C-alpha positions in Angstrom: 0.0 0.0 0.0 1.3 3.4 -0.9 1.2 6.1 1.7 0.0 9.5 0.6 1.5 12.4 2.3 -0.7 15.5 2.7 0.8 18.8 1.4 2.3 21.1 4.0 -0.4 23.4 5.1 -0.9 26.2 7.6 -4.2 27.5 9.0 -4.3 31.2 8.0 -7.8 32.5 8.7 -11.4 32.0 9.8 -14.2 33.9 8.1 -17.2 35.1 10.2 -20.3 36.9 9.1 -21.4 40.0 11.1 -24.9 41.3 11.2 -23.6 44.5 12.7 -19.9 44.9 11.6 -19.0 47.6 14.0 -20.5 45.8 17.1 -18.6 42.6 16.1 -15.3 44.5 15.6 -15.8 46.2 19.0 -16.5 42.8 20.7 -13.3 41.2 19.4 -11.2 44.3 20.2 -12.6 44.7 23.7 -12.8 41.1 24.7 -9.9 39.5 22.7 -7.5 42.4 22.0 -7.7 41.9 18.3 -6.8 44.8 16.0 -8.0 45.8 12.5 -5.3 45.2 9.9 -7.2 45.4 6.6 -10.5 46.9 5.5 -12.2 46.9 2.1 -15.6 47.0 0.4 -16.0 44.0 -1.9 -19.3 45.2 -3.3 -21.6 48.0 -2.5 -22.7 47.6 1.1 -20.4 44.6 1.9 -17.4 45.6 4.0 -14.8 43.1 4.8 -12.4 43.6 7.7 -9.4 41.5 8.8 -8.6 41.4 12.5 -5.7 39.7 14.3 -3.7 39.5 17.5 -0.9 42.2 17.5 2.3 40.6 16.2 0.5 37.6 14.6 -1.0 39.4 11.6 0.9 37.3 9.1 0.1 34.0 10.8 -3.7 34.0 11.5 -6.6 36.4 10.9 -10.3 36.6 11.3 -12.0 37.8 8.2 -15.2 39.5 9.3 -17.8 39.9 6.5 -20.6 42.3 6.8 -24.0 40.8 6.4 -25.2 37.2 6.7 -27.7 35.5 9.0 -25.7 35.4 12.3 -25.5 32.2 14.1 -28.2 30.3 16.0 -26.6 27.7 18.2 -28.7 24.6 18.8 -28.8 22.9 22.2 -25.7 20.9 22.8 -23.6 22.8 20.1 -20.2 23.3 21.6 -18.7 24.9 18.5 -16.5 27.8 19.7 -13.4 30.0 19.2 -10.8 29.7 21.9 -8.5 32.3 23.4 -5.9 31.8 26.1 -5.7 34.3 29.0 -2.5 35.1 30.8 -3.9 34.1 34.1 -7.1 33.0 35.9 -7.9 36.6 36.8 -8.2 37.3 33.0 -10.9 34.6 32.7 -12.7 36.0 35.8 -12.6 39.6 34.5 -14.0 38.6 31.1 -16.7 36.4 32.7 -17.8 39.4 34.9 -17.9 41.7 31.9 -19.8 39.2 29.9 -22.3 38.5 32.7 -22.9 42.3 33.1 -23.6 42.5 29.3 -25.8 39.4 29.2 -23.2 37.5 27.1 -22.1 34.9 29.5 -23.0 31.4 28.2 -20.7 29.2 30.3 -19.9 30.4 33.8 -16.3 30.1 35.0 -15.5 26.4 35.3 -12.4 24.5 36.5 -12.1 21.2 34.7 -9.4 18.5 34.6 -6.5 18.8 32.1 -6.4 19.7 29.4 -9.5 21.9 29.8 -8.3 24.0 32.7 -10.1 27.2 33.8 -12.5 28.7 31.3 -15.8 30.5 30.6 -17.8 31.0 27.4 -19.1 34.2 26.0 -21.4 34.9 23.0 -20.3 37.5 20.4 -22.9 39.8 18.8 -23.5 37.3 16.0 -24.2 34.2 18.2 -20.7 32.7 18.0 -19.4 31.2 21.2 -16.0 32.3 22.4 -14.1 30.5 25.1 -11.6 32.2 27.4 -9.3 29.9 29.2 -6.2 29.6 31.4 -4.0 26.5 31.8 -4.7 24.7 28.5 -1.6 23.3 26.8 -2.3 25.4 23.7 -1.5 28.8 22.3 1.4 31.1 23.1 1.7 29.6 26.6 0.9 33.0 28.2 0.1 31.1 31.4 0.7 27.5 32.1 -0.8 25.5 35.0 1.2 25.6 38.2 3.3 22.6 39.0 3.1 20.7 42.3 3.6 23.0 45.2 3.2 26.2 43.1 0.6 28.8 43.9 -2.2 29.5 41.4 -2.6 33.1 40.3 
C-alpha cells in the first residue's frame, strides 16, 4: 500500500459573518484584544475587515464579512473559538464583563486537564468564544502551576 503524504499546510484565517460589523469588531477588540489590519468594500454595502492578534497578523486572521444571518446555536452545540488568557484573573474579569452585558453562556469552570479554567461568551452574532487559562495550547501565556506552586 502506498502512503499518501498530505501537502504542507498552515491555518491562516477563519471567516465570520457579522450582522452589525462595528459591534462585532468592538467585541473582538474589547474582549480579545484583536486589531483591525485590513478593510475593504467587496461590493456596495459589503465591507470586509481582517482582525488579528498584534504581532501575529501574518500567521492567522479573522475575516469579518458584513451581512449574513448570524449564528443560532442549537442545544448541545459546543462549537466555539478559543482564546488563552494570561492568568485566571483574566478569565474571571472577562466572565464578569460578559455577565454584566448578558453575554455569559458558560460560567467560569475549573475542569481536569487539558481543559483548565474557562468561561464561554457569546459574540454579537451568536458565535461562542471560550476564554481559558491553563490549557496546553497557544502562546503559553500562562501554564498551569506545578506541584507546590501557587495559582494566580
